[in-house]
C-alpha positions in Angstrom: -45.3 -10.7 -5.8 -43.4 -7.3 -7.1 -43.4 -5.8 -10.7 -40.4 -6.0 -12.7 -40.0 -2.4 -12.0 -40.0 -2.6 -8.5 -37.2 -5.8 -8.8 -35.1 -3.8 -10.8 -35.3 -0.3 -8.5 -34.0 -2.3 -6.2 -31.3 -3.7 -7.5 -30.1 -0.5 -8.7 -30.3 0.8 -5.6 -28.5 -2.2 -3.6 -25.7 -1.7 -6.7 -25.5 2.5 -5.9 -24.8 1.6 -2.1 -22.2 -1.4 -3.0 -20.5 0.9 -5.4 -20.6 3.4 -2.3 -19.9 0.9 0.2 -16.6 0.5 -2.4 -16.0 4.1 -2.4 -15.3 4.6 1.8 -13.7 0.9 1.7 -10.8 2.3 -0.7 -10.7 5.7 1.0 -10.2 4.2 4.4 -7.5 1.6 3.0 -5.9 4.3 0.9 -5.5 7.0 3.9 -1.7 6.4 4.3 -1.3 6.5 0.9 -2.8 10.1 0.9 -1.2 11.3 3.9 2.4 9.6 3.9 4.8 8.8 6.1 5.0 10.2 9.1 1.3 11.4 8.9 0.0 7.8 8.3 1.3 6.4 11.6 -0.3 8.7 13.8 -3.7 9.6 12.3 -7.0 8.0 11.0 -10.1 8.6 9.3 -13.4 7.6 11.9 -16.1 8.7 9.6 -17.0 10.5 7.0 -20.3 12.9 8.0 -22.6 14.7 4.5 -19.5 16.4 3.0 -16.3 16.5 5.6 -13.5 13.9 6.8 -13.6 13.1 10.1 -9.6 12.3 11.2 -8.0 11.1 14.5 -4.5 11.7 15.1 -2.5 10.9 18.6 -1.2 14.2 19.6 -1.6 17.7 19.1 1.4 18.4 16.9 0.1 16.2 14.6 -2.9 17.6 14.5 -1.6 20.7 13.6 0.4 18.9 10.5 -3.0 17.9 9.3 -3.9 21.2 9.3 -1.0 22.8 7.7 -1.5 19.7 4.9 -5.5 20.5 4.9 -5.8 21.7 1.2 -2.9 19.1 0.1 -5.0 17.0 1.1 -8.6 17.6 -0.1 -6.9 18.0 -3.4 -6.1 14.3 -3.2 -9.3 13.1 -1.9 -10.8 15.1 -4.8 -9.0 13.8 -7.3 -8.9 10.2 -6.2 -12.1 10.1 -4.6 -14.5 12.5 -6.7 -17.4 10.3 -6.2 -17.3 11.2 -2.4 -17.8 14.3 -2.4 -15.0 15.8 0.4 -15.1 19.7 1.3 -13.8 19.6 4.2 -11.6 17.6 6.7 -12.3 17.6 10.2 -9.7 16.5 13.3 -9.4 15.4 17.0 -6.6 14.4 19.4 -7.4 11.3 20.9 -4.7 10.7 23.2 -5.1 7.1 23.7 -5.3 5.6 20.2 -2.4 3.9 18.6 -2.2 2.8 14.9 -1.2 -1.1 14.9 1.8 -0.4 13.1 4.6 -2.4 12.9 8.2 -0.9 15.3 9.8 0.0 12.3 13.6 -0.5 14.0 11.9 -4.3 14.3 10.9 -4.0 11.0 13.6 -3.1 9.5 15.9 -5.7 11.5 13.3 -8.2 10.2 14.0 -7.7 6.7 17.9 -7.9 6.9 17.6 -11.2 9.1 14.8 -13.2 6.9 15.2 -12.7 3.1 13.3 -15.9 3.0 10.5 -14.0 4.6 10.6 -11.1 2.3 10.6 -13.2 -0.6 7.6 -14.8 0.1 6.0 -11.4 1.1 7.4 -9.6 -1.8 4.3 -11.2 -3.6 2.2 -8.7 -1.6 1.2 -5.7 -3.4 0.0 -3.2 -0.1 3.0 -2.7 1.9 1.0 -1.9 5.1 -0.3 -5.7 4.8 3.2 -6.4 3.6 5.1 -5.0 6.8 2.1 -6.9 9.1 2.4 -10.7 7.4 5.9 -10.4 7.3 5.8 -9.6 11.4 3.5 -12.2 11.9 6.0 -15.1 10.2 8.4 -13.8 12.0 6.7 -13.4 16.0 5.8 -17.2 15.0 9.7 -18.4 13.9 10.7 -16.6 16.8 8.0 -18.4 19.2 9.3 -21.8 17.1 12.7 -21.4 18.1 11.8 -20.8 21.5 10.0 -23.8 22.1 13.2 -26.2 20.4 15.4 -24.3 22.8 13.5 -25.4 25.5 
């Protein structure tokens, strides 16, 4: 049988791990808000090692832009996620990676053509999720109308 102290210590450690995991998750989800457009469509976080944030970009040009914005990004990261103690950014190019983002032209076209979907999706707070849900709804409607045409 464990002592009350052992149980309390285990709970505190687990709570600390849960909180730390929540901070990491928040950072990964919030990356687009930190870098902003258009860099958010061409970069993503791969990992956090020690006090360094590891980032991947899809072209050497975006690597240069990321390097140019490094100080500003670190300032934002320290302000929003001080508990993660991020002190440096390291980035690499991966020409095979693509961020799963809806095509902007298609998204703009769909917004104009589907106001009923806009009203449904407008209740979602996260912009990225809004776009993905909207594209999902529009794709489902398009598939349905193709089936009805046959």
